[in-house]
Wavefront OBJ file of the C-alpha trace (Angstrom):
o trace
v -10.754 -67.682 151.039
v -12.174 -69.551 153.992
v -10.839 -72.980 154.810
v -12.351 -75.331 157.346
v -9.910 -77.021 159.687
v -10.260 -79.866 162.125
v -7.527 -79.536 164.772
v -5.848 -82.255 166.804
v -5.442 -81.875 170.584
v -1.975 -80.435 169.917
v -3.346 -77.675 167.669
v -2.110 -79.327 164.491
v -4.468 -79.092 161.507
v -5.505 -82.733 161.082
v -8.007 -82.095 158.299
v -8.310 -79.137 155.917
v -11.146 -78.644 153.455
v -13.211 -76.069 151.630
v -16.492 -77.341 153.046
v -17.212 -77.652 156.777
v -17.368 -81.020 158.501
v -18.345 -82.042 162.025
v -16.028 -80.307 164.491
v -14.183 -78.169 161.940
v -13.539 -74.464 162.423
v -13.501 -71.784 159.708
v -10.097 -70.165 159.156
v -9.819 -67.121 156.901
v -6.849 -65.762 154.971
v -4.523 -68.745 155.455
v -3.297 -71.159 152.817
v -3.088 -74.925 153.004
v 0.715 -74.679 152.864
v 0.735 -72.329 155.862
v -1.618 -74.569 157.822
v 0.474 -77.642 157.039
v 3.626 -75.922 158.348
v 2.129 -74.429 161.522
v 0.125 -75.360 164.579
v -2.174 -73.285 166.711
v -0.921 -72.744 170.250
v -3.045 -72.892 173.387
v -3.696 -69.126 173.177
v -4.624 -69.245 169.486
v -1.290 -67.974 168.173
v 0.147 -69.712 165.101
v 3.612 -71.167 165.617
v 5.816 -73.040 163.154
v 5.757 -76.802 163.525
v 9.012 -78.581 164.168
v 10.376 -80.196 161.028
v 9.740 -83.887 160.773
v 13.032 -85.678 161.215
v 13.035 -89.026 159.471
v 13.919 -91.892 161.757
v 16.500 -94.204 160.222
v 15.343 -97.803 160.008
v 16.614 -100.237 162.606
v 18.845 -103.147 161.593
v 15.863 -105.444 162.152
v 13.680 -103.350 159.835
v 16.402 -103.338 157.183
v 16.763 -107.115 157.448
v 12.998 -107.568 157.229
v 12.872 -105.356 154.115
v 15.702 -107.313 152.472
v 13.874 -110.570 153.212
v 10.598 -109.176 151.841
v 12.391 -107.988 148.688
v 13.972 -111.437 148.293
v 10.636 -113.224 148.711
v 9.035 -110.923 146.145
v 11.885 -111.577 143.703
v 11.411 -115.327 144.216
v 7.671 -115.068 143.558
v 8.177 -112.962 140.418
v 10.832 -115.361 139.116
v 8.615 -118.358 139.832
v 5.637 -116.838 138.017
v 7.735 -115.859 134.994
v 9.418 -119.276 134.908
v 6.071 -121.120 135.045
v 4.722 -118.959 132.243
v 7.668 -119.499 129.906
v 7.956 -123.216 130.723
v 4.281 -123.756 129.946
v 4.542 -121.881 126.646
v 7.890 -123.184 125.402
v 8.904 -126.404 127.202
v 5.550 -128.104 127.735
v 4.839 -128.480 123.998
v 8.215 -130.221 123.560
v 7.425 -132.491 126.517
v 4.185 -133.602 124.873
v 5.967 -134.064 121.547
v 8.461 -136.291 123.373
v 5.568 -138.280 124.842
v 4.174 -138.814 121.332
v 7.601 -139.756 119.971
v 7.948 -136.552 117.904
v 10.876 -135.174 119.959
v 13.483 -136.574 122.303
v 13.792 -136.277 126.049
v 17.086 -134.489 125.446
v 15.253 -131.812 123.391
v 12.849 -131.214 126.247
v 15.548 -131.177 128.958
v 17.675 -128.807 126.868
v 14.733 -126.401 126.547
v 13.999 -126.554 130.291
v 17.658 -125.894 131.101
v 17.858 -122.930 128.731
v 14.711 -121.393 130.205
v 15.927 -121.846 133.779
v 19.254 -120.278 132.811
v 17.362 -117.239 131.521
v 15.642 -116.853 134.913
v 18.368 -117.279 137.558
v 17.304 -117.636 141.171
v 17.852 -114.387 143.115
v 20.547 -114.347 145.775
v 19.378 -114.684 149.348
v 19.999 -111.674 151.592
l 1 2 3 4 5 6 7 8 9 10 11 12 13 14 15 16 17 18 19 20 21 22 23 24 25 26 27 28 29 30 31 32 33 34 35 36 37 38 39 40 41 42 43 44 45 46 47 48 49 50 51 52 53 54 55 56 57 58 59 60 61 62 63 64 65 66 67 68 69 70 71 72 73 74 75 76 77 78 79 80 81 82 83 84 85 86 87 88 89 90 91 92 93 94 95 96 97 98 99 100 101 102 103 104 105 106 107 108 109 110 111 112 113 114 115 116 117 118 119 120 121 122 123
């Protein structure tokens, strides 16, 4: 099977496809897995690529991720709280306004809903 490969300056296959594209070269008898694990040297010889070593995140990156996670949790809590308050507490508020319920009924409902959606802890 012939694959078409677009190489980077370092000889690393940057694009692999079955159809040619601008600048690609035909390569016969090699698999995608082989191409992904090797690079072509300056003399055309295939050599294994060095394994990619994951770089551990810096303390700043970890702190930024914790803050982003916290902000997302706050937004999700806020959206859920607004939804439940509008469906369950708002009707009692309007009943209170019409004299069909008490302020205590409404405040009790709001408190129970807020208790069900505790604020997430800051990082």
